[in-house]
C-alpha positions in Angstrom: 1.3 -137.8 145.9 -0.9 -136.1 143.3 -2.6 -134.1 146.1 0.8 -132.9 147.4 1.9 -131.8 143.9 -1.5 -130.1 143.3 -1.3 -128.3 146.7 2.3 -127.2 146.0 1.4 -126.0 142.5 -1.5 -123.9 143.9 0.6 -122.5 146.6 3.4 -121.5 144.2 0.8 -119.9 141.9 -0.7 -117.9 144.8 2.7 -116.7 146.0 3.7 -115.8 142.4 0.6 -113.8 141.8 0.8 -111.9 145.1 4.2 -110.3 144.5 2.6 -107.2 143.0 2.9 -103.9 144.9 -0.3 -101.9 145.0 -0.4 -98.0 145.0 -2.9 -95.3 145.4 -3.0 -91.5 145.5 -4.9 -89.1 147.7 -4.1 -88.3 151.3 -6.6 -85.5 151.6 -5.6 -84.7 155.2 -2.5 -82.8 154.2 -2.3 -79.1 153.6 -6.0 -78.2 153.6 -7.0 -74.8 154.9 -10.5 -75.1 156.1 -13.0 -72.3 155.7 -14.8 -71.5 158.9 -18.3 -70.9 157.4 -20.3 -73.8 156.2 -20.8 -73.6 152.5 -24.1 -75.0 151.2 -23.7 -74.9 147.4 -24.5 -78.2 145.7 -21.5 -79.0 143.5 -21.4 -81.9 141.1 -18.1 -83.5 140.1 -18.1 -85.6 136.9 -15.9 -88.7 136.8 -12.4 -87.6 135.8 -11.3 -88.6 132.3 -7.8 -90.0 132.1 -5.4 -91.1 129.4 -5.8 -94.7 128.2 -2.7 -95.9 130.1 -4.6 -95.3 133.4 -7.5 -97.6 132.4 -5.4 -100.7 133.1 -4.2 -101.7 136.5 -0.4 -101.5 135.8 1.5 -98.2 136.5 3.4 -96.8 133.5 6.2 -94.3 133.1 7.9 -92.9 130.0 11.2 -94.5 129.1 11.6 -92.0 126.1 9.5 -89.2 124.7 7.7 -91.7 122.6 7.6 -94.9 124.7 5.6 -95.8 127.7 6.9 -98.6 129.9 4.9 -100.7 132.4 6.6 -100.7 135.8 7.1 -104.3 136.9 5.0 -105.4 139.9 3.4 -101.9 140.3 -0.3 -101.7 140.0 -3.0 -99.2 141.0 -5.1 -100.5 143.8 -8.4 -100.0 141.9 -10.2 -97.9 139.3 -7.9 -94.8 139.3 -10.4 -92.6 137.5 -13.0 -93.2 140.1 -10.5 -92.9 142.9 -9.2 -89.5 141.7 -12.7 -88.3 141.4 -13.4 -89.3 145.0 -10.1 -87.7 146.1 -11.1 -84.4 144.4 -14.6 -84.5 146.0 -13.1 -85.2 149.5 -10.6 -82.4 149.0 -13.2 -79.9 148.0 -15.6 -81.0 150.8 -12.9 -80.4 153.4 -11.4 -77.3 152.0 -14.7 -75.6 151.3 -16.4 -76.9 154.5 -19.1 -78.2 152.3 -20.7 -81.6 152.6 -22.8 -81.0 149.4 -20.2 -82.0 146.9 -21.1 -85.3 145.1 -20.2 -87.4 142.1 -22.3 -86.6 139.1 -24.7 -87.9 137.9 -26.7 -88.4 141.0 -30.2 -89.7 141.5 -31.5 -88.3 144.8 -30.5 -84.6 144.6 -32.7 -82.2 142.6 -30.5 -79.1 143.0 -27.1 -78.3 141.4 -25.4 -75.0 141.7 -22.1 -75.9 140.0 -20.6 -78.7 138.0 -17.0 -79.6 137.5 -15.6 -81.6 134.6 -11.9 -82.6 134.4 -10.0 -84.2 131.6 -6.4 -85.1 132.4 -4.5 -85.4 129.1 -1.0 -86.2 130.6 -0.1 -87.6 133.9 3.1 -89.5 133.8 6.8 -89.6 135.0 9.7 -89.1 132.7 13.3 -88.5 133.8 12.3 -88.0 137.5 9.7 -85.4 136.7 5.9 -86.0 136.9 4.0 -84.0 134.3 0.3 -83.3 134.8 -1.7 -81.5 132.1 -5.4 -81.1 132.4 -8.4 -79.1 131.1 -11.2 -78.5 133.4 -14.6 -76.8 133.1 -16.8 -75.2 135.8 -20.5 -74.7 135.0 -22.2 -72.1 137.2 -25.9 -72.8 136.9 -26.9 -69.7 138.8 -25.1 -67.4 136.4 -25.6 -69.7 133.4 -21.9 -69.4 132.7 -19.3 -72.0 131.8 -15.6 -71.3 132.4 -12.8 -73.4 130.9 -9.3 -73.6 132.2 -5.9 -75.2 131.3 -3.6 -76.7 134.0 0.0 -77.7 133.6 2.4 -78.6 136.4 5.6 -80.5 136.8 6.8 -82.2 140.1 10.4 -83.4 140.5 11.3 -86.5 142.5 14.6 -88.1 143.5 15.6 -91.7 143.0 14.1 -94.6 141.1 11.5 -95.8 143.6 7.9 -96.1 142.5 6.9 -94.7 145.9 8.7 -91.5 145.3 7.1 -91.2 141.8 3.6 -91.8 143.2 4.3 -89.2 145.9 5.2 -86.7 143.2 2.1 -87.6 141.3 0.0 -87.0 144.4 1.6 -83.5 144.9 0.9 -82.6 141.3 -2.7 -83.8 141.6 -3.3 -81.7 144.7 -2.0 -78.7 142.9 -4.7 -79.3 140.3 -7.3 -79.8 143.1 -6.2 -76.5 144.7 -6.5 -74.6 141.4 -10.0 -76.0 140.9 -11.0 -75.0 144.4 -9.7 -71.5 143.8 -11.8 -71.1 140.6 -15.0 -72.2 142.3 
């Protein structure tokens, strides 16, 4: 009898813990215009810095201008700062036709032509609008020049579903990736 109760308890615990929905951003196959010529610049991309509410697995949205609310049963699938960095790298590799874009710091590569640093200061939904604000910097080692940029976009979405919100976040993020690509 004790074994049956223990087995049922474990089963209920597993089922209860598995009800979370997992989300991710970054379908890099969409809307990329490929350059024909192979680009051979070595470009380093530092890990993207995000607001503190991204450093935890739950997904948040604003319920008022001053209050963030955790969305029940909605979690990021993994480390979102690492994931967004990899999505940016993949986007730049494909759109620039350049396999020489890597996360920074790296150990095997001696050469670096440019380095990208991105700080996202706001990336959240409020009243069916996703706001993305970021600062990014591009260091051109050949010209010994650093350029700093501000980025701000809003992406509307309809309904209350988390999926529609994540889709709007993805669209906003790819607008940032496109801007970075243009400035390179």
